[in-house]
Structure formats: C-alpha cells, structure tokens
C-alpha positions in Angstrom: -53.0 -124.0 -105.4 -51.2 -123.4 -102.2 -52.2 -120.7 -99.8 -51.0 -119.1 -96.6 -54.3 -118.5 -94.6 -54.4 -116.5 -91.4 -57.4 -115.7 -89.3 -57.7 -114.1 -85.9 -59.9 -114.5 -82.8 -62.8 -112.2 -82.2 -61.7 -108.7 -81.1 -58.0 -109.4 -81.5 -57.3 -107.3 -84.6 -59.1 -104.0 -84.6 -58.5 -101.7 -87.5 -56.3 -98.8 -86.5 -55.0 -100.5 -83.3 -51.5 -100.7 -84.8 -49.7 -99.3 -87.8 -49.7 -101.5 -90.9 -53.3 -102.7 -90.6 -55.4 -103.3 -93.7 -59.1 -102.8 -94.4 -61.2 -102.9 -97.6 -59.7 -99.7 -98.8 -56.1 -100.4 -97.9 -55.5 -104.0 -99.0 -53.7 -103.9 -102.4 -50.0 -104.7 -102.4 -47.9 -101.6 -103.1 -50.5 -99.2 -101.9 -50.5 -97.3 -98.6 -51.5 -99.1 -95.4 -53.4 -97.8 -92.5 -51.8 -95.6 -89.9 -52.4 -96.3 -86.3 -55.7 -94.6 -85.4 -56.7 -94.9 -81.7 -60.1 -93.3 -82.3 -61.0 -95.9 -85.0 -59.8 -98.8 -82.8 -61.8 -97.4 -79.9 -64.9 -97.2 -82.1 -64.5 -100.8 -83.2 -64.0 -101.9 -79.6 -67.2 -100.1 -78.6 -69.1 -101.9 -81.3 -68.0 -105.3 -80.0 -70.9 -107.1 -78.4 -68.9 -109.9 -76.8 -65.5 -110.1 -74.9 -62.3 -110.8 -76.7 -61.8 -114.4 -77.5 -58.6 -116.4 -76.7 -57.6 -120.0 -77.3 -56.2 -121.9 -74.4 -54.3 -125.2 -74.9 -57.5 -127.3 -74.9 -59.1 -125.0 -77.5 -55.9 -124.7 -79.6 -55.6 -128.5 -79.8 -59.3 -128.8 -80.8 -58.9 -126.1 -83.5 -55.8 -127.9 -84.9 -57.7 -131.2 -85.0 -60.7 -129.6 -86.7 -58.4 -128.1 -89.4 -56.8 -131.6 -90.0 -60.3 -133.1 -90.1 -61.6 -130.7 -92.8 -58.5 -131.2 -94.9 -58.9 -135.0 -94.7 -62.5 -134.8 -95.6 -62.0 -132.4 -98.5 -58.9 -134.0 -99.9 -56.8 -130.9 -99.1 -53.1 -131.2 -98.1 -52.3 -129.4 -94.9 -48.6 -128.5 -95.1 -48.3 -126.5 -91.9 -50.5 -125.1 -89.1 -49.9 -123.2 -85.9 -52.8 -122.4 -83.7 -51.9 -119.6 -81.3 -53.8 -118.0 -78.5 -55.1 -115.2 -80.6 -54.8 -116.3 -84.2 -54.3 -119.3 -86.6 -51.8 -119.7 -89.4 -52.0 -122.4 -92.0 -50.3 -123.4 -95.3 -52.7 -125.6 -97.3 -52.9 -126.9 -100.8 -56.5 -127.0 -102.2 -58.2 -126.8 -105.5 -60.8 -124.3 -104.2 -60.5 -120.6 -103.6 -58.7 -119.7 -100.3 -61.8 -117.9 -98.9 -63.6 -121.3 -99.0 -60.7 -123.0 -97.2 -60.7 -120.3 -94.5 -64.5 -120.5 -94.1 -64.4 -124.2 -93.7 -61.5 -124.1 -91.2 -63.5 -121.6 -89.1 -66.8 -123.6 -89.4 -65.2 -127.0 -88.5 -63.3 -125.4 -85.6 -66.4 -123.7 -84.2 -68.4 -126.9 -84.5 -65.7 -128.8 -82.6 -65.5 -126.2 -79.9 -69.3 -126.2 -79.6 -69.3 -129.9 -79.1 -66.9 -129.4 -76.2 -69.4 -127.1 -74.5 -66.7 -124.9 -73.0 -68.8 -121.8 -73.8 -72.1 -120.8 -75.2 -72.7 -122.0 -78.8 -73.4 -118.4 -80.0 -69.9 -117.3 -78.8 -68.1 -115.2 -81.5 -64.7 -116.8 -82.0 -63.4 -115.4 -85.2 -62.8 -112.1 -86.8 -65.0 -111.6 -89.9 -62.4 -112.4 -92.6 -58.6 -113.0 -92.5 -55.7 -113.1 -94.8 -55.6 -115.4 -97.9 -52.2 -115.3 -99.7 -51.5 -117.3 -102.8 -48.1 -119.0 -102.8 -47.0 -119.2 -106.4 -43.4 -120.5 -106.2 -41.7 -123.3 -104.2 -39.6 -120.8 -102.3 -42.7 -118.9 -101.2 -44.2 -122.2 -99.9 -41.0 -123.0 -98.0 -40.8 -119.5 -96.6 -44.5 -119.6 -95.5 -44.0 -123.0 -93.8 -40.9 -121.7 -92.0 -42.9 -118.6 -90.9 -45.8 -120.6 -89.6 -43.9 -123.3 -87.8 -40.7 -121.5 -86.7 -41.3 -117.8 -86.5 -44.3 -117.4 -84.2 -42.6 -117.5 -80.8 -43.0 -120.4 -78.5 -44.7 -123.4 -80.2 -48.3 -123.9 -79.3 -50.5 -126.3 -81.3 -48.3 -127.0 -84.3 -48.5 -129.3 -87.3 -45.9 -129.7 -90.1 -46.2 -132.1 -92.9 -43.1 -133.8 -94.2 -44.7 -134.7 -97.6 -43.7 -131.5 -99.6 
C-alpha cells in the first residue's frame, strides 16, 4: 500500500486554532469539520507542558535521514518526503498499516535527534498522531508526490525518488 503520511511538531496544530481542523469526532470524509474555536485552542495551549517545537535546518536534515534509514531497514519505499520547520510530509509504500509507519518515522527521528544532544532527551517533538491517507490510484500517488515536493513553499529538507 502507498500512503501520504503527515505529522506535526509538538504544539504546532492545536484543535480549534484554525477552521478545517479535525479531531476524533470530526475526521470522517464528507462529515462536518471543526470550526475555529479560540477558547478550545487556548485550553489546549494551556495544557502544553513544554514550548512549541521547531525544526531548524540541522534538525530537518536529521529527521529526513532518519526517515530514509527506517525505510531502508524495513524494506519500505520512500517515494517523497519534505521535512518542514513545523511538520513532515511523506509518501511511502509499505506492507504495514500507515500508523505503524508514522510511529516508526517519529521514533527513528527522535532517536537520531537525541543522539545529536541538541536538547533534553525528554523533549516532546511530535504531536500525538497525524494524518495517514491511503493512496489507491496512480494519479493519487502522483498528486501526493507533487503536493509533498512542489507545493509546500520554499524547499527545505526534501527527498524525491525517481523509481516510481
């Protein structure tokens, strides 16, 4: 299966902070999405026990290398990746559920960042879940790769496979 997997840095996507957010009750395609709710966003911000997390160039490159490493170790095909300052997009082919792929990406990235000793090892880096979309048709895969590589603004830490 091929997936578009997106996850964000800690504190960077609070429910209610912008219209169009999703949560456990608003995550089924075709159903209403969340409206902007400044009180909910403020409550989530208040519950945060660490500062927002950002990825600078050194950290972005490390995260991209970690994603490539886990793909090589697991036999997954990384088709595209773009590590941004506040979030990560990937298109990956794997024979495991997308939640497992995202978990492994976050775990390997955190381990690599811990080895670099740029911050405390108990630093929260990632939001609790993320987005895991199944890409069923070749045109969906192509569109996802274009979105990840070419539609994110200025290129940061980017990978694109030419083996599709």
